[in-house]
C-alpha positions in Angstrom: 2.1 14.0 -79.1 -1.4 14.1 -80.4 -4.2 12.1 -79.0 -5.7 9.6 -81.3 -9.4 9.0 -81.4 -9.4 5.4 -80.3 -12.7 3.4 -80.8 -13.5 2.1 -77.4 -17.1 1.0 -77.9 -18.2 -2.4 -76.8 -19.8 -2.9 -80.2 -16.4 -2.5 -82.0 -14.7 -4.7 -79.5 -17.2 -7.5 -80.1 -17.0 -6.9 -83.9 -13.2 -7.3 -83.8 -13.3 -10.4 -81.7 -15.9 -11.9 -84.0 -13.9 -10.9 -87.1 -10.7 -12.4 -85.7 -12.5 -15.7 -85.0 -13.9 -15.7 -88.5 -10.6 -14.8 -90.1 -8.8 -17.5 -88.1 -11.4 -20.1 -89.3 -11.4 -19.0 -92.9 -7.6 -18.8 -93.2 -6.7 -22.1 -91.5 -4.5 -24.8 -92.9 -7.5 -26.9 -94.0 -10.0 -25.2 -96.2 -13.4 -25.1 -94.6 -16.3 -26.8 -96.3 -19.8 -27.7 -95.4 -18.9 -31.2 -94.2 -16.1 -29.9 -91.9 -18.6 -27.5 -90.4 -21.0 -30.4 -89.7 -23.3 -29.5 -92.7 -23.7 -32.1 -95.3 -26.0 -31.0 -98.1 -26.5 -34.6 -99.3 -28.4 -35.3 -96.1 -30.5 -32.2 -96.1 -34.0 -32.5 -97.5 -35.2 -28.9 -96.8 -32.7 -26.1 -96.9 -33.7 -23.1 -94.7 -32.4 -19.6 -95.1 -30.1 -19.5 -92.1 -28.3 -22.7 -93.1 -27.8 -21.3 -96.6 -26.2 -18.2 -95.1 -24.0 -20.2 -92.7 -22.7 -22.3 -95.6 -22.0 -19.1 -97.6 -20.1 -17.6 -94.7 -17.9 -20.7 -94.5 -17.3 -21.2 -98.2 -17.7 -18.1 -100.3 -14.3 -17.4 -101.9 -14.7 -13.6 -102.0 -15.2 -13.7 -98.2 -12.2 -16.0 -97.7 -10.2 -13.5 -99.8 -11.3 -10.7 -97.5 -10.1 -12.8 -94.5 -6.7 -13.1 -96.1 -6.6 -9.3 -96.3 -7.1 -9.3 -92.5 -4.2 -11.6 -92.1 -2.1 -9.3 -94.2 -3.0 -6.3 -92.0 -2.2 -8.3 -88.9 1.3 -9.0 -90.4 1.7 -5.3 -91.0 1.0 -4.6 -87.3 3.8 -7.0 -86.4 6.1 -5.2 -88.9 5.4 -1.9 -87.2 6.0 -3.3 -83.7 9.4 -4.5 -84.8 10.7 -0.9 -84.9 10.8 -0.8 -81.1 13.4 -3.5 -81.0 17.1 -3.1 -81.7 18.5 -4.7 -84.8 21.5 -7.0 -84.8 23.5 -7.8 -87.9 26.7 -9.5 -89.0 29.0 -8.6 -91.8 32.0 -10.5 -93.2 34.3 -9.8 -96.1 37.3 -11.1 -97.9 39.4 -9.1 -100.3 42.8 -9.5 -102.0 44.9 -6.4 -102.6 47.8 -6.3 -105.0 50.2 -3.4 -105.1 51.0 -2.0 -108.6 54.5 -2.1 -110.0 54.8 1.6 -109.7 54.1 1.5 -106.0 56.6 -1.3 -105.5 59.3 1.1 -106.9 58.1 3.9 -104.8 60.5 5.3 -102.1 59.2 6.9 -99.0 61.5 9.2 -97.0 61.0 8.7 -93.2 63.1 10.4 -90.7 65.7 11.4 -93.3 66.1 7.8 -94.4 64.9 6.3 -97.7 62.9 3.2 -97.2 61.6 1.0 -99.9 58.0 -0.2 -99.4 56.9 -3.2 -101.3 58.6 -6.3 -102.5 58.5 -8.6 -105.3 55.1 -9.8 -104.1 53.1 -7.2 -102.2 49.7 -8.9 -102.5 47.6 -9.1 -99.3 44.6 -11.2 -98.3 42.4 -9.2 -95.9 39.7 -10.8 -93.8 37.2 -8.7 -91.9 34.1 -9.5 -89.7 31.8 -7.2 -87.8 28.8 -7.4 -85.5 26.6 -4.3 -85.5 23.6 -3.5 -83.3 21.5 -0.4 -83.7 18.6 0.9 -81.7 16.4 4.0 -82.4 16.3 5.8 -79.1 14.0 8.6 -80.3 12.4 9.3 -83.6 9.8 12.0 -82.9 7.2 9.5 -82.0 7.1 8.1 -85.5 7.1 4.5 -84.3 4.1 5.2 -82.1 2.1 6.6 -85.0 3.3 3.9 -87.4 2.0 1.3 -84.9 -1.3 3.2 -84.5 -1.8 3.4 -88.2 -1.1 -0.3 -88.6 -3.5 -1.2 -85.8 -6.2 0.9 -87.3 -5.5 -0.6 -90.7 -6.1 -4.0 -89.1 -9.4 -2.7 -87.7 -10.3 -1.4 -91.1 -9.8 -4.8 -92.8 -11.7 -6.5 -90.0 -14.6 -4.1 -90.5 -14.3 -4.6 -94.3 -14.5 -8.4 -93.7 -17.7 -7.9 -91.6 -19.1 -5.6 -94.3 -18.5 -8.3 -96.9 -20.3 -10.7 -94.6 -23.2 -8.3 -94.2 -23.6 -7.9 -98.0 -23.1 -11.6 -98.6 -25.9 -12.5 -96.2 -28.1 -10.0 -97.9 -27.4 -11.4 -101.4 -28.0 -15.0 -100.2 -31.4 -13.9 -98.7 -32.4 -12.1 -101.9 -31.7 -15.3 -104.0 -33.5 -17.4 -101.4 -36.6 -15.3 -101.5 -36.6 -15.2 -105.3 -36.5 -19.0 -105.3 -39.3 -19.1 -102.7 -41.4 -16.7 -104.8 -40.8 -19.0 -107.8 -42.0 -22.0 -105.7 -45.2 -20.1 -104.8 -45.8 -19.2 -108.4 -45.2 -22.9 -109.4 -47.9 -23.9 -106.9 -50.3 -21.2 -108.3 -49.7 -22.5 -111.9 -50.3 -26.1 -110.7 -53.6 -25.0 -109.1 -54.5 -23.2 -112.3 -53.7 -26.3 -114.3 -55.7 -28.5 -111.9 -58.7 -26.2 -112.1 -58.7 -26.0 -115.9 -58.1 -29.8 -116.1 -61.2 -30.4 -114.0 -63.2 -28.0 -116.2 -61.8 -29.7 -119.3 -62.9 -33.1 -118.1 -66.4 -31.8 -117.3 -66.6 -30.1 -120.7 -65.7 -33.3 -122.4 -68.3 -35.2 -120.4 -70.9 -32.6 -121.3 -70.0 -32.9 -125.0 -70.3 -36.6 -124.9 -73.9 -36.4 -123.7 -74.7 -33.6 -126.1 -75.0 -30.8 -123.6 -71.6 -29.2 -124.2 -69.7 -27.7 -127.1 -66.4 -28.3 -128.7 -65.5 -24.7 -128.1 -65.7 -25.2 -124.4 -63.3 -28.2 -124.6 -60.9 -26.3 -126.8 -61.0 -23.3 -124.4 -60.1 -25.4 -121.4 -57.3 -27.2 -123.4 -55.8 -23.8 -124.2 -56.1 -22.8 -120.5 -54.4 -26.0 -119.4 -51.5 -25.4 -121.8 -51.3 -21.8 -120.7 -50.9 -22.9 -117.1 -48.2 -25.4 -118.1 -46.4 -22.7 -120.0 -46.5 -20.4 -117.0 -45.2 -23.3 -114.8 -42.2 -23.7 -117.2 -41.3 -20.1 -116.8 -41.6 -20.3 -113.0 -39.5 -23.4 -113.0 -36.8 -21.6 -115.0 -36.9 -18.8 -112.5 -36.5 -21.3 -109.7 -33.6 -23.0 -111.3 -31.8 -19.8 -112.0 -32.3 -18.6 -108.4 -31.0 -21.9 -107.1 -27.9 -21.6 -109.3 -27.3 -18.1 -108.0 -27.8 -19.3 -104.4 -25.4 -22.1 -104.9 -22.7 -19.7 -106.3 -23.1 -17.3 -103.3 -22.9 -20.3 -100.9 -19.6 -21.2 -102.5 -20.6 -24.6 -103.8 -17.8 -25.6 -106.1 -19.8 -26.5 -109.2 -22.6 -23.9 -108.4 -25.1 -26.8 -108.2 -27.2 -27.9 -105.3 -28.5 -31.5 -105.1 -31.6 -31.9 -107.3 -33.5 -33.4 -104.4 -32.9 -30.4 -102.1 -35.9 -28.2 -101.5 -36.3 -24.8 -99.9 -38.6 -24.3 -96.9 -42.0 -23.0 -97.8 -43.3 -19.5 -96.8 -44.5 -19.6 -93.2 -47.6 -17.7 -92.0 -46.9 -14.1 -91.0 -46.4 -13.5 -87.3 -47.4 -10.6 -85.1 -43.8 -9.5 -85.3 -43.9 -9.4 -89.1 -46.9 -7.1 -88.9 -45.6 -4.9 -86.0 -44.5 -1.4 -86.7 -40.7 -1.1 -86.9 -39.1 1.3 -84.4 -37.7 4.4 -86.0 -35.2 6.0 -83.6 -34.0 2.7 -82.1 -33.1 1.3 -85.5 -31.2 4.4 -86.6 -29.2 4.6 -83.3 -28.3 0.9 -83.6 -27.2 1.3 -87.2 -25.0 4.3 -86.4 -23.4 2.3 -83.6 -22.9 -1.0 -85.4 -22.9 -0.7 -89.1 -19.6 -2.2 -90.3 -19.0 0.5 -93.0 -19.2 3.2 -90.4 -16.7 1.2 -88.3 -14.5 0.8 -91.3 -14.6 4.5 -92.2 -13.9 5.5 -88.6 -10.8 3.3 -88.8 -9.7 5.1 -91.9 -10.1 8.5 -90.1 -7.9 7.1 -87.3 -5.3 6.0 -89.8 -5.3 9.4 -91.3 -4.9 11.0 -87.9 -2.0 8.7 -87.3 -0.6 9.9 -90.6 -0.6 13.5 -89.4 1.4 12.4 -86.4 3.9 10.6 -88.7 4.3 13.7 -90.8 4.8 15.9 -87.7 7.4 13.5 -86.4 9.8 14.8 -89.1 10.2 18.0 -87.2 11.9 16.2 -84.4 15.5 15.0 -84.3 16.3 11.3 -84.6 18.6 9.7 -82.0 20.1 6.4 -82.7 22.4 4.1 -80.6 25.0 2.1 -82.4 27.5 -0.5 -81.2 29.8 -2.7 -83.2 32.5 -5.3 -82.7 34.9 -5.8 -85.6 38.0 -7.6 -86.5 40.4 -7.3 -89.5 43.3 -9.6 -90.2 45.8 -9.8 -93.1 46.5 -13.1 -94.7 44.7 -15.2 -92.0 41.0 -15.7 -91.0 42.1 -16.5 -87.5 41.6 -13.7 -85.0 43.4 -13.0 -81.7 42.2 -10.9 -78.9 44.3 -8.0 -80.1 42.7 -8.1 -83.5 39.2 -7.3 -82.2 38.0 -3.7 -81.8 34.7 -2.1 -80.7 32.7 1.0 -81.3 29.9 2.5 -79.2 28.2 5.7 -80.1 25.0 7.8 -79.9 24.1 9.6 -83.1 21.7 12.5 -83.6 20.3 13.4 -87.0 18.2 16.6 -87.5 17.5 18.0 -91.0 17.7 21.8 -90.7 16.2 22.5 -94.1 14.3 20.2 -96.5 13.1 22.7 -99.0 9.6 22.8 -97.5 9.1 19.0 -97.9 8.1 18.5 -94.3 5.6 21.3 -94.3 4.0 19.9 -97.5 3.9 16.4 -96.2 2.1 17.6 -93.0 -0.3 19.6 -95.1 -1.1 16.6 -97.2 -1.7 14.4 -94.2 -4.1 16.9 -92.7 -6.0 17.1 -96.0 -6.2 13.3 -96.1 -7.6 13.4 -92.5 -10.2 16.0 -93.5 -11.2 13.8 -96.5 -11.6 10.8 -94.3 -13.8 12.7 -91.9 -16.0 14.0 -94.7 -16.3 10.4 -96.0 -17.3 9.2 -92.6 -19.9 11.9 -92.3 -21.3 11.0 -95.7 -21.4 7.3 -94.7 -23.3 8.1 -91.5 -25.9 10.1 -93.4 -26.2 7.4 -96.0 -26.7 4.8 -93.3 -29.4 6.8 -91.6 -31.1 7.3 -95.0 -31.0 3.6 -95.8 -32.6 2.8 -92.4 -35.4 5.3 -92.9 -36.0 4.0 -96.4 -36.1 0.4 -95.1 -38.6 1.3 -92.4 -40.8 3.1 -95.0 -40.6 0.0 -97.2 -41.6 -2.3 -94.3 -44.6 -0.2 -93.5 -45.7 -0.1 -97.1 -45.2 -3.9 -97.5 -47.3 -4.5 -94.4 -50.2 -2.5 -95.8 -49.8 -4.1 -99.2 -49.9 -7.6 -97.6 -53.1 -6.9 -95.8 -54.6 -5.5 -98.9 -53.6 -8.4 -101.1 -54.8 -10.9 -98.5 -58.3 -9.3 -98.5 -58.2 -9.0 -102.3 -57.3 -12.7 -102.8 -60.1 -13.8 -100.5 -62.6 -11.7 -102.5 -61.3 -12.9 -105.9 -61.4 -16.5 -104.7 -65.0 -16.2 -103.6 -65.9 -14.5 -106.9 -64.2 -17.3 -108.9 -66.0 -20.0 -107.0 -69.4 -18.2 -107.5 -68.7 -17.8 -111.3 -67.7 -21.5 -111.4 -71.0 -22.6 -109.9 -72.9 -20.2 -112.2 -71.0 -21.6 -115.2 -71.8 -25.2 -114.3 -75.4 -24.2 -113.8 -75.5 -22.5 -117.2 -75.9 -19.0 -115.7 -72.5 -17.6 -116.6 -70.5 -17.5 -119.8 -67.2 -19.2 -120.5 -65.6 -15.8 -121.0 -66.7 -14.8 -117.5 -65.2 -18.0 -116.0 -61.9 -17.4 -117.9 -61.8 -13.9 -116.5 -62.5 -15.0 -113.0 -59.8 -17.6 -113.1 -57.2 -15.2 -114.5 -58.2 -12.7 -111.8 -57.6 -15.4 -109.2 -54.2 -16.3 -110.7 -53.2 -12.7 -110.6 -54.5 -12.1 -107.1 -52.8 -15.2 -105.6 -49.6 -14.3 -107.5 -49.8 -10.7 -106.1 -50.4 -12.2 -102.6 -47.3 -14.4 -102.9 -45.3 -11.4 -104.1 -46.6 -9.4 -101.1 -45.7 -12.1 -98.6 -42.2 -12.5 -100.0 -41.9 -8.7 -100.3 -42.6 -8.2 -96.6 -39.9 -10.7 -95.7 -37.5 -9.0 -98.0 -38.2 -5.5 -96.6 -37.6 -6.8 -93.0 -34.4 -8.4 -94.3 -33.4 -5.1 -95.9 -34.0 -3.3 -92.6 -31.8 -5.8 -90.8 -29.2 -5.3 -93.5 -29.5 -1.5 -93.2 -29.1 -1.6 -89.4 -26.5 -4.4 -89.4 -28.6 -6.8 -87.3 -28.4 -9.4 -90.1 -25.0 -10.3 -88.6 -26.3 -11.0 -85.1 -27.4 -14.7 -85.6 -24.0 -15.5 -86.9 -21.8 -14.1 -84.2 -19.4 -16.4 -82.5 -20.5 -17.3 -78.9 
């Protein structure tokens, strides 16, 4: 027998327990919905990110399909375990035999005498029943490896379910942040419209008293319309993001209540601006990423496949026992009509034309492929984590830069506004200062959302995004 590389890490054990809980919930007799989980969207005024993700984990149909694959794998484990038990079967038959005319006329010489067999009616009704039990005593450890492969298949499907959860949480967060960014841009457009509306009112007042010009009025009307046009575009972005969010959450009609709002961006905390740990994040990812766990299960399945292929070099020993009865012309059986058979049977193919050798070689190559894929996944995960860390550090610097820039541009716009009202700055300069402010505040909003997305991407890369949703 060959030792299998069993995964004994506590991280995997916790993952499997969590996956089993999720699969049991997702595959119950009653479909889960937000109300059954204590979440009623109709009563929620502000939807936060975590609630969105929890709803998605409960209702997303792709995730529920993945949980059904876990149930299928669990059933395959039970199928493999059945091979350790004996089988019991019953057979029954009825047949009618009629002797041909030639056989009726046949004469048989027995002991020097000629005896006629057959009569005018030599038909016979034959009733037969049999109870058979078989049990595989030894099969070269094939059952052991079949069970191991089935168990590792279940682990693979559990890990695949968790991987689907990880990716779904990431996709929901992406749509949520896109919607939040659109909300921020709507607010910026509203502020732009408010500023230009105020300027428009003042320009009209100046024109009424003869100190202003029509060109100033027309300019600010154009700027107000431009702000409203920008708002329309941002509102479209928001609606599209909300539709995508609803679809990922598994909302049947892909529509969230129109009164539902998303939470606004909160101020950055010290944790948001803290430097992410390099080695710690990589070690955690290599120990916990669900695609690594999945690929390790595939390696273990392939190793079990090698054991299955090697089991063909061993003989197979089977125990068989049967009780049978056969009776002519009557389905009633007496004690003397019942017989029994007990035997131990050995089967060992001496030559298979090289098939066993080829199957073993194929299994070994499959194991090598699975190990190479696992190594590639581990390298890819480490690369993702390092890239995510670099993106977080860049986003932190960008946020500080945009915060400083937005403050400077805001001060400059306010100064130009005062100068314009005092007749010391041109209308063109005021328009430029306002456009600069719109761009700066938009860039700041993008930097704030971008920082949260990079932290989220780091949690996705390490697998920590699953932690808030683990069963207690």
